[in-house]
mmJSON file of the N, C-alpha and C atoms, coordinates in Angstrom:
{"data_MODEL":{"atom_site":{
"group_PDB":["ATOM","ATOM","ATOM","ATOM","ATOM","ATOM","ATOM","ATOM","ATOM","ATOM","ATOM","ATOM","ATOM","ATOM","ATOM","ATOM","ATOM","ATOM","ATOM","ATOM","ATOM","ATOM","ATOM","ATOM","ATOM","ATOM","ATOM","ATOM","ATOM","ATOM","ATOM","ATOM","ATOM","ATOM","ATOM","ATOM","ATOM","ATOM","ATOM","ATOM","ATOM","ATOM","ATOM","ATOM","ATOM","ATOM","ATOM","ATOM","ATOM","ATOM","ATOM","ATOM","ATOM","ATOM","ATOM","ATOM","ATOM","ATOM","ATOM","ATOM","ATOM","ATOM","ATOM","ATOM","ATOM","ATOM","ATOM","ATOM","ATOM","ATOM","ATOM","ATOM","ATOM","ATOM","ATOM","ATOM","ATOM","ATOM","ATOM","ATOM","ATOM","ATOM","ATOM","ATOM","ATOM","ATOM","ATOM","ATOM","ATOM","ATOM","ATOM","ATOM","ATOM","ATOM","ATOM","ATOM","ATOM","ATOM","ATOM","ATOM","ATOM","ATOM","ATOM","ATOM","ATOM","ATOM","ATOM","ATOM","ATOM","ATOM","ATOM","ATOM","ATOM","ATOM","ATOM","ATOM","ATOM","ATOM","ATOM","ATOM","ATOM","ATOM","ATOM","ATOM","ATOM","ATOM","ATOM","ATOM","ATOM","ATOM","ATOM","ATOM","ATOM","ATOM","ATOM","ATOM","ATOM","ATOM","ATOM","ATOM","ATOM","ATOM","ATOM","ATOM","ATOM","ATOM","ATOM","ATOM","ATOM","ATOM","ATOM","ATOM","ATOM","ATOM","ATOM","ATOM","ATOM","ATOM","ATOM","ATOM","ATOM","ATOM","ATOM","ATOM","ATOM","ATOM","ATOM","ATOM","ATOM","ATOM","ATOM","ATOM","ATOM","ATOM","ATOM","ATOM","ATOM","ATOM","ATOM","ATOM","ATOM","ATOM","ATOM","ATOM","ATOM","ATOM"],
"id":[1,2,3,4,5,6,7,8,9,10,11,12,13,14,15,16,17,18,19,20,21,22,23,24,25,26,27,28,29,30,31,32,33,34,35,36,37,38,39,40,41,42,43,44,45,46,47,48,49,50,51,52,53,54,55,56,57,58,59,60,61,62,63,64,65,66,67,68,69,70,71,72,73,74,75,76,77,78,79,80,81,82,83,84,85,86,87,88,89,90,91,92,93,94,95,96,97,98,99,100,101,102,103,104,105,106,107,108,109,110,111,112,113,114,115,116,117,118,119,120,121,122,123,124,125,126,127,128,129,130,131,132,133,134,135,136,137,138,139,140,141,142,143,144,145,146,147,148,149,150,151,152,153,154,155,156,157,158,159,160,161,162,163,164,165,166,167,168,169,170,171,172,173,174,175,176,177,178,179,180,181,182,183,184,185,186],
"type_symbol":["N","C","C","N","C","C","N","C","C","N","C","C","N","C","C","N","C","C","N","C","C","N","C","C","N","C","C","N","C","C","N","C","C","N","C","C","N","C","C","N","C","C","N","C","C","N","C","C","N","C","C","N","C","C","N","C","C","N","C","C","N","C","C","N","C","C","N","C","C","N","C","C","N","C","C","N","C","C","N","C","C","N","C","C","N","C","C","N","C","C","N","C","C","N","C","C","N","C","C","N","C","C","N","C","C","N","C","C","N","C","C","N","C","C","N","C","C","N","C","C","N","C","C","N","C","C","N","C","C","N","C","C","N","C","C","N","C","C","N","C","C","N","C","C","N","C","C","N","C","C","N","C","C","N","C","C","N","C","C","N","C","C","N","C","C","N","C","C","N","C","C","N","C","C","N","C","C","N","C","C","N","C","C","N","C","C"],
"label_atom_id":["N","CA","C","N","CA","C","N","CA","C","N","CA","C","N","CA","C","N","CA","C","N","CA","C","N","CA","C","N","CA","C","N","CA","C","N","CA","C","N","CA","C","N","CA","C","N","CA","C","N","CA","C","N","CA","C","N","CA","C","N","CA","C","N","CA","C","N","CA","C","N","CA","C","N","CA","C","N","CA","C","N","CA","C","N","CA","C","N","CA","C","N","CA","C","N","CA","C","N","CA","C","N","CA","C","N","CA","C","N","CA","C","N","CA","C","N","CA","C","N","CA","C","N","CA","C","N","CA","C","N","CA","C","N","CA","C","N","CA","C","N","CA","C","N","CA","C","N","CA","C","N","CA","C","N","CA","C","N","CA","C","N","CA","C","N","CA","C","N","CA","C","N","CA","C","N","CA","C","N","CA","C","N","CA","C","N","CA","C","N","CA","C","N","CA","C","N","CA","C","N","CA","C","N","CA","C","N","CA","C","N","CA","C","N","CA","C"],
"label_alt_id":[null,null,null,null,null,null,null,null,null,null,null,null,null,null,null,null,null,null,null,null,null,null,null,null,null,null,null,null,null,null,null,null,null,null,null,null,null,null,null,null,null,null,null,null,null,null,null,null,null,null,null,null,null,null,null,null,null,null,null,null,null,null,null,null,null,null,null,null,null,null,null,null,null,null,null,null,null,null,null,null,null,null,null,null,null,null,null,null,null,null,null,null,null,null,null,null,null,null,null,null,null,null,null,null,null,null,null,null,null,null,null,null,null,null,null,null,null,null,null,null,null,null,null,null,null,null,null,null,null,null,null,null,null,null,null,null,null,null,null,null,null,null,null,null,null,null,null,null,null,null,null,null,null,null,null,null,null,null,null,null,null,null,null,null,null,null,null,null,null,null,null,null,null,null,null,null,null,null,null,null,null,null,null,null,null,null],
"label_comp_id":["UNK","UNK","UNK","UNK","UNK","UNK","UNK","UNK","UNK","UNK","UNK","UNK","UNK","UNK","UNK","UNK","UNK","UNK","UNK","UNK","UNK","UNK","UNK","UNK","UNK","UNK","UNK","UNK","UNK","UNK","UNK","UNK","UNK","UNK","UNK","UNK","UNK","UNK","UNK","UNK","UNK","UNK","UNK","UNK","UNK","UNK","UNK","UNK","UNK","UNK","UNK","UNK","UNK","UNK","UNK","UNK","UNK","UNK","UNK","UNK","UNK","UNK","UNK","UNK","UNK","UNK","UNK","UNK","UNK","UNK","UNK","UNK","UNK","UNK","UNK","UNK","UNK","UNK","UNK","UNK","UNK","UNK","UNK","UNK","UNK","UNK","UNK","UNK","UNK","UNK","UNK","UNK","UNK","UNK","UNK","UNK","UNK","UNK","UNK","UNK","UNK","UNK","UNK","UNK","UNK","UNK","UNK","UNK","UNK","UNK","UNK","UNK","UNK","UNK","UNK","UNK","UNK","UNK","UNK","UNK","UNK","UNK","UNK","UNK","UNK","UNK","UNK","UNK","UNK","UNK","UNK","UNK","UNK","UNK","UNK","UNK","UNK","UNK","UNK","UNK","UNK","UNK","UNK","UNK","UNK","UNK","UNK","UNK","UNK","UNK","UNK","UNK","UNK","UNK","UNK","UNK","UNK","UNK","UNK","UNK","UNK","UNK","UNK","UNK","UNK","UNK","UNK","UNK","UNK","UNK","UNK","UNK","UNK","UNK","UNK","UNK","UNK","UNK","UNK","UNK","UNK","UNK","UNK","UNK","UNK","UNK"],
"label_asym_id":["A","A","A","A","A","A","A","A","A","A","A","A","A","A","A","A","A","A","A","A","A","A","A","A","A","A","A","A","A","A","A","A","A","A","A","A","A","A","A","A","A","A","A","A","A","A","A","A","A","A","A","A","A","A","A","A","A","A","A","A","A","A","A","A","A","A","A","A","A","A","A","A","A","A","A","A","A","A","A","A","A","A","A","A","A","A","A","A","A","A","A","A","A","A","A","A","A","A","A","A","A","A","A","A","A","A","A","A","A","A","A","A","A","A","A","A","A","A","A","A","A","A","A","A","A","A","A","A","A","A","A","A","A","A","A","A","A","A","A","A","A","A","A","A","A","A","A","A","A","A","A","A","A","A","A","A","A","A","A","A","A","A","A","A","A","A","A","A","A","A","A","A","A","A","A","A","A","A","A","A","A","A","A","A","A","A"],
"label_entity_id":["1","1","1","1","1","1","1","1","1","1","1","1","1","1","1","1","1","1","1","1","1","1","1","1","1","1","1","1","1","1","1","1","1","1","1","1","1","1","1","1","1","1","1","1","1","1","1","1","1","1","1","1","1","1","1","1","1","1","1","1","1","1","1","1","1","1","1","1","1","1","1","1","1","1","1","1","1","1","1","1","1","1","1","1","1","1","1","1","1","1","1","1","1","1","1","1","1","1","1","1","1","1","1","1","1","1","1","1","1","1","1","1","1","1","1","1","1","1","1","1","1","1","1","1","1","1","1","1","1","1","1","1","1","1","1","1","1","1","1","1","1","1","1","1","1","1","1","1","1","1","1","1","1","1","1","1","1","1","1","1","1","1","1","1","1","1","1","1","1","1","1","1","1","1","1","1","1","1","1","1","1","1","1","1","1","1"],
"label_seq_id":[1,1,1,2,2,2,3,3,3,4,4,4,5,5,5,6,6,6,7,7,7,8,8,8,9,9,9,10,10,10,11,11,11,12,12,12,13,13,13,14,14,14,15,15,15,16,16,16,17,17,17,18,18,18,19,19,19,20,20,20,21,21,21,22,22,22,23,23,23,24,24,24,25,25,25,26,26,26,27,27,27,28,28,28,29,29,29,30,30,30,31,31,31,32,32,32,33,33,33,34,34,34,35,35,35,36,36,36,37,37,37,38,38,38,39,39,39,40,40,40,41,41,41,42,42,42,43,43,43,44,44,44,45,45,45,46,46,46,47,47,47,48,48,48,49,49,49,50,50,50,51,51,51,52,52,52,53,53,53,54,54,54,55,55,55,56,56,56,57,57,57,58,58,58,59,59,59,60,60,60,61,61,61,62,62,62],
"pdbx_PDB_ins_code":[null,null,null,null,null,null,null,null,null,null,null,null,null,null,null,null,null,null,null,null,null,null,null,null,null,null,null,null,null,null,null,null,null,null,null,null,null,null,null,null,null,null,null,null,null,null,null,null,null,null,null,null,null,null,null,null,null,null,null,null,null,null,null,null,null,null,null,null,null,null,null,null,null,null,null,null,null,null,null,null,null,null,null,null,null,null,null,null,null,null,null,null,null,null,null,null,null,null,null,null,null,null,null,null,null,null,null,null,null,null,null,null,null,null,null,null,null,null,null,null,null,null,null,null,null,null,null,null,null,null,null,null,null,null,null,null,null,null,null,null,null,null,null,null,null,null,null,null,null,null,null,null,null,null,null,null,null,null,null,null,null,null,null,null,null,null,null,null,null,null,null,null,null,null,null,null,null,null,null,null,null,null,null,null,null,null],
"Cartn_x":[-0.347,-1.678,-2.626,-2.49,-3.345,-3.109,-1.859,-1.576,-2.353,-2.427,-3.171,-4.644,-5.201,-6.618,-6.879,-6.0,-6.161,-6.093,-5.2,-5.03,-6.235,-6.996,-8.081,-9.436,-9.485,-10.766,-11.435,-10.684,-11.272,-11.544,-12.801,-13.198,-12.809,-12.393,-12.032,-13.275,-13.134,-14.265,-14.464,-13.731,-13.821,-15.249,-15.709,-17.04,-16.961,-15.736,-15.558,-15.606,-15.535,-15.49,-14.111,-13.181,-11.784,-11.434,-11.735,-11.4,-10.73,-9.544,-8.765,-8.917,-8.927,-8.927,-7.483,-7.289,-5.946,-5.086,-5.717,-4.984,-4.721,-4.975,-4.772,-5.699,-6.917,-7.928,-8.988,-9.302,-10.317,-11.688,-12.433,-13.755,-14.82,-14.429,-15.358,-15.273,-14.053,-13.889,-13.22,-12.682,-12.071,-10.74,-10.119,-8.77,-7.769,-6.554,-5.489,-4.987,-4.289,-3.743,-2.768,-2.006,-1.081,-1.833,-2.913,-3.7,-4.287,-4.727,-5.278,-4.192,-3.037,-1.92,-1.462,-1.422,-0.912,-1.954,-3.22,-4.327,-4.078,-3.681,-3.552,-2.342,-1.419,-0.269,-0.476,-1.556,-1.824,-2.338,-2.051,-2.627,-4.108,-4.868,-6.278,-6.415,-5.494,-5.515,-5.325,-4.377,-4.142,-5.332,-5.929,-7.116,-8.257,-8.438,-9.498,-9.249,-7.991,-7.651,-8.007,-7.704,-8.037,-9.548,-10.262,-11.724,-12.322,-11.737,-12.227,-12.048,-11.075,-10.822,-11.75,-12.352,-13.101,-14.3,-15.12,-16.255,-15.845,-14.764,-14.294,-13.788,-13.11,-12.638,-13.818,-14.848,-16.03,-16.661,-16.746,-17.326,-16.508,-15.18,-14.323,-14.547,-14.822,-14.972,-16.381,-17.368,-18.742,-19.387],
"Cartn_y":[-108.277,-107.702,-108.447,-109.75,-110.515,-110.132,-109.788,-109.38,-108.129,-107.176,-105.946,-106.255,-107.094,-107.443,-108.132,-109.041,-109.752,-108.799,-107.83,-106.895,-105.964,-105.778,-104.803,-105.436,-106.706,-107.356,-106.979,-106.506,-106.044,-104.55,-104.198,-102.817,-101.905,-100.713,-99.717,-99.304,-99.133,-98.679,-97.164,-96.469,-95.014,-94.567,-93.557,-92.99,-91.532,-91.069,-89.709,-88.635,-89.021,-88.071,-88.205,-87.41,-87.546,-86.498,-86.809,-85.938,-86.798,-86.36,-87.14,-86.581,-87.504,-87.075,-86.965,-86.747,-86.573,-87.829,-88.992,-90.249,-90.635,-89.71,-89.961,-91.055,-91.132,-92.062,-91.253,-91.7,-91.024,-91.227,-90.157,-90.244,-90.694,-90.91,-91.42,-92.93,-93.444,-94.891,-95.603,-94.845,-95.37,-96.086,-95.831,-96.337,-95.289,-95.752,-94.811,-94.173,-93.061,-92.409,-93.349,-94.144,-95.102,-96.184,-96.696,-97.722,-97.183,-95.942,-95.33,-95.19,-94.708,-94.528,-95.855,-96.89,-98.196,-99.089,-98.688,-99.555,-100.275,-99.568,-100.184,-101.105,-101.028,-101.925,-103.117,-103.111,-104.202,-105.441,-106.585,-107.835,-107.878,-108.734,-108.873,-109.323,-110.152,-110.611,-109.438,-108.566,-107.392,-106.433,-106.268,-105.412,-105.965,-107.272,-107.912,-107.729,-107.79,-107.563,-106.139,-105.177,-103.78,-103.618,-104.157,-104.037,-104.661,-105.752,-106.394,-105.501,-104.597,-103.691,-102.479,-102.158,-100.898,-100.778,-101.812,-101.652,-101.284,-101.887,-101.563,-100.129,-99.679,-98.284,-97.322,-97.66,-96.81,-96.724,-97.853,-97.866,-96.993,-97.024,-96.21,-94.719,-94.338,-92.921,-92.4,-93.29,-92.819,-93.517],
"Cartn_z":[157.013,156.989,157.925,158.012,158.912,160.371,160.721,162.086,162.452,161.547,161.807,162.018,161.175,161.296,162.633,163.025,164.282,165.471,165.433,166.536,166.685,165.662,165.72,166.024,166.402,166.618,167.934,168.915,170.165,170.012,170.07,169.827,170.984,170.651,171.654,172.443,173.759,174.57,174.549,173.702,173.634,173.327,174.074,173.851,173.416,173.154,172.659,173.729,174.998,176.109,176.733,176.271,176.689,177.728,178.973,180.094,181.151,181.578,182.537,183.942,184.913,186.31,186.795,188.088,188.643,188.536,188.418,188.299,186.843,185.916,184.477,183.937,184.478,183.992,183.252,182.051,181.244,181.873,182.026,182.625,181.624,180.378,179.377,179.232,179.076,178.848,180.017,180.977,182.191,181.96,180.8,180.571,181.03,181.347,181.675,180.389,180.531,179.339,178.625,179.368,178.761,178.002,178.565,177.88,176.583,176.603,175.391,174.333,174.746,173.818,173.222,174.042,173.613,172.943,172.93,172.521,171.194,170.17,168.849,168.735,169.676,169.695,170.621,171.394,172.339,171.624,172.219,171.725,172.133,171.495,171.867,173.32,173.777,175.167,176.122,175.818,176.664,176.633,175.465,175.355,176.205,176.161,176.949,178.443,178.862,180.271,180.691,179.844,180.143,180.247,179.292,179.296,180.558,181.032,182.255,183.486,183.46,184.579,184.607,183.484,183.357,184.303,184.5,185.408,186.839,187.328,188.67,188.743,187.71,187.692,187.692,186.941,186.886,188.278,188.968,190.316,191.272,191.132,191.993,191.772,190.538,190.206,190.507,190.494,190.686,191.815],
"occupancy":[1.0,1.0,1.0,1.0,1.0,1.0,1.0,1.0,1.0,1.0,1.0,1.0,1.0,1.0,1.0,1.0,1.0,1.0,1.0,1.0,1.0,1.0,1.0,1.0,1.0,1.0,1.0,1.0,1.0,1.0,1.0,1.0,1.0,1.0,1.0,1.0,1.0,1.0,1.0,1.0,1.0,1.0,1.0,1.0,1.0,1.0,1.0,1.0,1.0,1.0,1.0,1.0,1.0,1.0,1.0,1.0,1.0,1.0,1.0,1.0,1.0,1.0,1.0,1.0,1.0,1.0,1.0,1.0,1.0,1.0,1.0,1.0,1.0,1.0,1.0,1.0,1.0,1.0,1.0,1.0,1.0,1.0,1.0,1.0,1.0,1.0,1.0,1.0,1.0,1.0,1.0,1.0,1.0,1.0,1.0,1.0,1.0,1.0,1.0,1.0,1.0,1.0,1.0,1.0,1.0,1.0,1.0,1.0,1.0,1.0,1.0,1.0,1.0,1.0,1.0,1.0,1.0,1.0,1.0,1.0,1.0,1.0,1.0,1.0,1.0,1.0,1.0,1.0,1.0,1.0,1.0,1.0,1.0,1.0,1.0,1.0,1.0,1.0,1.0,1.0,1.0,1.0,1.0,1.0,1.0,1.0,1.0,1.0,1.0,1.0,1.0,1.0,1.0,1.0,1.0,1.0,1.0,1.0,1.0,1.0,1.0,1.0,1.0,1.0,1.0,1.0,1.0,1.0,1.0,1.0,1.0,1.0,1.0,1.0,1.0,1.0,1.0,1.0,1.0,1.0,1.0,1.0,1.0,1.0,1.0,1.0],
"B_iso_or_equiv":[0.0,0.0,0.0,0.0,0.0,0.0,0.0,0.0,0.0,0.0,0.0,0.0,0.0,0.0,0.0,0.0,0.0,0.0,0.0,0.0,0.0,0.0,0.0,0.0,0.0,0.0,0.0,0.0,0.0,0.0,0.0,0.0,0.0,0.0,0.0,0.0,0.0,0.0,0.0,0.0,0.0,0.0,0.0,0.0,0.0,0.0,0.0,0.0,0.0,0.0,0.0,0.0,0.0,0.0,0.0,0.0,0.0,0.0,0.0,0.0,0.0,0.0,0.0,0.0,0.0,0.0,0.0,0.0,0.0,0.0,0.0,0.0,0.0,0.0,0.0,0.0,0.0,0.0,0.0,0.0,0.0,0.0,0.0,0.0,0.0,0.0,0.0,0.0,0.0,0.0,0.0,0.0,0.0,0.0,0.0,0.0,0.0,0.0,0.0,0.0,0.0,0.0,0.0,0.0,0.0,0.0,0.0,0.0,0.0,0.0,0.0,0.0,0.0,0.0,0.0,0.0,0.0,0.0,0.0,0.0,0.0,0.0,0.0,0.0,0.0,0.0,0.0,0.0,0.0,0.0,0.0,0.0,0.0,0.0,0.0,0.0,0.0,0.0,0.0,0.0,0.0,0.0,0.0,0.0,0.0,0.0,0.0,0.0,0.0,0.0,0.0,0.0,0.0,0.0,0.0,0.0,0.0,0.0,0.0,0.0,0.0,0.0,0.0,0.0,0.0,0.0,0.0,0.0,0.0,0.0,0.0,0.0,0.0,0.0,0.0,0.0,0.0,0.0,0.0,0.0,0.0,0.0,0.0,0.0,0.0,0.0],
"pdbx_formal_charge":[null,null,null,null,null,null,null,null,null,null,null,null,null,null,null,null,null,null,null,null,null,null,null,null,null,null,null,null,null,null,null,null,null,null,null,null,null,null,null,null,null,null,null,null,null,null,null,null,null,null,null,null,null,null,null,null,null,null,null,null,null,null,null,null,null,null,null,null,null,null,null,null,null,null,null,null,null,null,null,null,null,null,null,null,null,null,null,null,null,null,null,null,null,null,null,null,null,null,null,null,null,null,null,null,null,null,null,null,null,null,null,null,null,null,null,null,null,null,null,null,null,null,null,null,null,null,null,null,null,null,null,null,null,null,null,null,null,null,null,null,null,null,null,null,null,null,null,null,null,null,null,null,null,null,null,null,null,null,null,null,null,null,null,null,null,null,null,null,null,null,null,null,null,null,null,null,null,null,null,null,null,null,null,null,null,null],
"auth_seq_id":[1,1,1,2,2,2,3,3,3,4,4,4,5,5,5,6,6,6,7,7,7,8,8,8,9,9,9,10,10,10,11,11,11,12,12,12,13,13,13,14,14,14,15,15,15,16,16,16,17,17,17,18,18,18,19,19,19,20,20,20,21,21,21,22,22,22,23,23,23,24,24,24,25,25,25,26,26,26,27,27,27,28,28,28,29,29,29,30,30,30,31,31,31,32,32,32,33,33,33,34,34,34,35,35,35,36,36,36,37,37,37,38,38,38,39,39,39,40,40,40,41,41,41,42,42,42,43,43,43,44,44,44,45,45,45,46,46,46,47,47,47,48,48,48,49,49,49,50,50,50,51,51,51,52,52,52,53,53,53,54,54,54,55,55,55,56,56,56,57,57,57,58,58,58,59,59,59,60,60,60,61,61,61,62,62,62],
"auth_comp_id":["UNK","UNK","UNK","UNK","UNK","UNK","UNK","UNK","UNK","UNK","UNK","UNK","UNK","UNK","UNK","UNK","UNK","UNK","UNK","UNK","UNK","UNK","UNK","UNK","UNK","UNK","UNK","UNK","UNK","UNK","UNK","UNK","UNK","UNK","UNK","UNK","UNK","UNK","UNK","UNK","UNK","UNK","UNK","UNK","UNK","UNK","UNK","UNK","UNK","UNK","UNK","UNK","UNK","UNK","UNK","UNK","UNK","UNK","UNK","UNK","UNK","UNK","UNK","UNK","UNK","UNK","UNK","UNK","UNK","UNK","UNK","UNK","UNK","UNK","UNK","UNK","UNK","UNK","UNK","UNK","UNK","UNK","UNK","UNK","UNK","UNK","UNK","UNK","UNK","UNK","UNK","UNK","UNK","UNK","UNK","UNK","UNK","UNK","UNK","UNK","UNK","UNK","UNK","UNK","UNK","UNK","UNK","UNK","UNK","UNK","UNK","UNK","UNK","UNK","UNK","UNK","UNK","UNK","UNK","UNK","UNK","UNK","UNK","UNK","UNK","UNK","UNK","UNK","UNK","UNK","UNK","UNK","UNK","UNK","UNK","UNK","UNK","UNK","UNK","UNK","UNK","UNK","UNK","UNK","UNK","UNK","UNK","UNK","UNK","UNK","UNK","UNK","UNK","UNK","UNK","UNK","UNK","UNK","UNK","UNK","UNK","UNK","UNK","UNK","UNK","UNK","UNK","UNK","UNK","UNK","UNK","UNK","UNK","UNK","UNK","UNK","UNK","UNK","UNK","UNK","UNK","UNK","UNK","UNK","UNK","UNK"],
"auth_asym_id":["A","A","A","A","A","A","A","A","A","A","A","A","A","A","A","A","A","A","A","A","A","A","A","A","A","A","A","A","A","A","A","A","A","A","A","A","A","A","A","A","A","A","A","A","A","A","A","A","A","A","A","A","A","A","A","A","A","A","A","A","A","A","A","A","A","A","A","A","A","A","A","A","A","A","A","A","A","A","A","A","A","A","A","A","A","A","A","A","A","A","A","A","A","A","A","A","A","A","A","A","A","A","A","A","A","A","A","A","A","A","A","A","A","A","A","A","A","A","A","A","A","A","A","A","A","A","A","A","A","A","A","A","A","A","A","A","A","A","A","A","A","A","A","A","A","A","A","A","A","A","A","A","A","A","A","A","A","A","A","A","A","A","A","A","A","A","A","A","A","A","A","A","A","A","A","A","A","A","A","A","A","A","A","A","A","A"],
"auth_atom_id":["N","CA","C","N","CA","C","N","CA","C","N","CA","C","N","CA","C","N","CA","C","N","CA","C","N","CA","C","N","CA","C","N","CA","C","N","CA","C","N","CA","C","N","CA","C","N","CA","C","N","CA","C","N","CA","C","N","CA","C","N","CA","C","N","CA","C","N","CA","C","N","CA","C","N","CA","C","N","CA","C","N","CA","C","N","CA","C","N","CA","C","N","CA","C","N","CA","C","N","CA","C","N","CA","C","N","CA","C","N","CA","C","N","CA","C","N","CA","C","N","CA","C","N","CA","C","N","CA","C","N","CA","C","N","CA","C","N","CA","C","N","CA","C","N","CA","C","N","CA","C","N","CA","C","N","CA","C","N","CA","C","N","CA","C","N","CA","C","N","CA","C","N","CA","C","N","CA","C","N","CA","C","N","CA","C","N","CA","C","N","CA","C","N","CA","C","N","CA","C","N","CA","C","N","CA","C","N","CA","C","N","CA","C","N","CA","C"],
"pdbx_PDB_model_num":[1,1,1,1,1,1,1,1,1,1,1,1,1,1,1,1,1,1,1,1,1,1,1,1,1,1,1,1,1,1,1,1,1,1,1,1,1,1,1,1,1,1,1,1,1,1,1,1,1,1,1,1,1,1,1,1,1,1,1,1,1,1,1,1,1,1,1,1,1,1,1,1,1,1,1,1,1,1,1,1,1,1,1,1,1,1,1,1,1,1,1,1,1,1,1,1,1,1,1,1,1,1,1,1,1,1,1,1,1,1,1,1,1,1,1,1,1,1,1,1,1,1,1,1,1,1,1,1,1,1,1,1,1,1,1,1,1,1,1,1,1,1,1,1,1,1,1,1,1,1,1,1,1,1,1,1,1,1,1,1,1,1,1,1,1,1,1,1,1,1,1,1,1,1,1,1,1,1,1,1,1,1,1,1,1,1]
}}}
């Protein structure tokens, strides 16, 4: 049970706008479809790495 609690400490960046572009990147949270699918199985370290990539992805799209 502690493992589940530990894995859920990094909050999802989902904003409820789930629209993908041609590169399979969500235009709401800027995660890839694979990152979204894998989110709850990722370690907090992996989640933090994904979150660190999001601002650059947003800049590329807009």
